[in-house]
C-alpha positions in Angstrom: 131.8 117.9 101.7 135.6 118.0 102.0 138.0 115.1 102.4 139.7 114.7 105.7 143.3 113.8 105.0 144.0 111.9 108.2 141.0 109.5 108.1 140.1 109.5 104.4 136.5 110.4 105.4 134.3 112.7 103.4 132.8 115.4 105.5 129.2 116.7 104.8 127.4 119.6 106.4 123.9 118.7 107.4 120.7 120.4 108.5 119.0 119.7 111.8 117.3 116.2 111.8 113.8 117.7 112.4 113.9 119.4 109.0 115.7 116.5 107.3 112.8 114.0 107.1 110.5 116.6 105.6 113.3 117.6 103.1 113.8 113.9 102.1 110.0 113.5 101.5 109.9 116.7 99.5 112.9 115.6 97.4 111.4 112.2 96.4 112.3 111.4 92.8 114.4 114.6 92.6 118.0 115.6 93.2 119.4 118.3 95.4 122.1 120.4 93.7 124.7 120.4 96.5 127.9 122.2 95.4 129.4 121.6 98.9 129.4 117.8 98.2 132.5 116.3 96.6 130.7 113.0 96.0 127.1 112.3 95.1 125.3 110.5 97.9 121.8 109.3 98.7 120.0 107.6 101.5 118.9 104.0 101.2 115.2 104.9 101.6 115.4 107.6 98.8 117.0 105.0 96.5 114.3 102.4 97.2 111.5 104.9 96.4 113.3 106.0 93.3 113.8 102.4 92.0 110.1 101.6 92.6 109.3 104.3 90.1 111.5 102.9 87.4 110.3 100.7 84.5 111.5 97.1 84.2 113.9 98.2 81.4 115.3 101.0 83.6 115.7 98.6 86.6 117.8 96.4 84.3 120.2 99.3 83.8 121.0 99.6 87.5 124.7 98.8 88.2 125.5 98.0 91.9 129.1 97.9 93.1 130.9 97.7 96.4 132.1 100.9 98.1 134.7 101.5 100.8 134.0 105.2 101.1 133.2 106.8 104.4 131.4 110.0 105.2 131.1 112.3 108.2 128.0 114.5 108.7 128.8 117.4 110.9 130.7 116.3 114.0 129.3 112.8 114.0 131.1 109.5 113.6 132.1 108.3 110.1 129.4 106.4 108.2 130.5 103.7 105.7 128.7 103.6 102.3 126.5 100.5 101.9 127.4 100.4 98.2 127.6 102.5 95.1 125.0 102.4 92.3 124.6 103.8 88.8 121.0 104.8 88.2 119.3 105.8 85.0 117.9 109.3 85.0 116.3 111.8 82.6 116.7 115.6 82.7 114.3 117.4 80.4 114.3 114.4 78.0 118.1 114.1 78.1 118.9 110.5 79.2 121.8 110.2 81.6 123.0 108.2 84.5 124.0 109.1 88.0 126.5 107.3 90.1 125.8 107.7 93.8 127.1 106.3 97.1 124.3 104.7 99.2 124.2 105.5 102.9 122.0 104.1 105.8 120.6 107.6 106.4 117.5 109.4 105.5 119.0 111.6 102.8 117.7 112.8 99.4 119.9 112.4 96.4 122.6 115.1 96.8 124.3 115.8 93.5 128.0 116.7 94.0 129.9 119.5 92.6 131.7 117.0 90.4 128.4 115.6 89.0 127.1 119.1 88.4 130.2 120.1 86.5 130.0 116.9 84.3 126.5 117.9 83.5 127.6 121.4 82.5 125.2 122.8 85.1 124.7 126.6 85.4 122.8 127.8 88.5 121.1 131.2 88.4 120.1 131.9 92.0 118.6 135.3 91.2 116.1 133.8 88.7 115.7 130.4 90.6 116.7 128.5 87.5 119.3 126.0 86.4 120.5 124.6 83.2 122.0 121.2 82.7 123.4 119.6 79.6 123.6 123.1 78.1 123.5 122.0 74.4 120.0 122.4 73.1 118.4 122.2 76.5 115.8 124.7 77.7 116.2 126.3 81.1 114.8 124.3 84.0 113.0 125.8 87.0 114.7 124.9 90.3 112.4 124.1 93.2 114.1 125.7 96.1 113.3 124.2 99.6 110.3 126.1 100.9 109.8 128.1 97.7 109.0 127.5 94.0 
């Protein structure tokens, strides 16, 4: 996702819509590591499913704010974010939070390059593993779309 200087619209590459719905379902309660995204985004449906799986205490930690950000997927028209939300998350027992833009699209949670850098993420494509929060954190197995 790169920022268009003339319209102030984030641009996002996107797969064909036939594969997208299956991908969203497969990514339920998970995040996709997307180094091409400059901002973390998710679809409204993904967020609703995620929130349903949270405890009452975790739901009380949600922070919803307005957003004026716009995004362009491929050559389509710009799409305005509905809002921005800070959600609680846990990665291998490390509590954290994720701030994401909410879009009226069927999208999984796409973790941006910035978010991945903040989490000190290391991706090992050869071994299909990643590490986040490197201090005292074991390696995690990445589930790659269509493989494990």
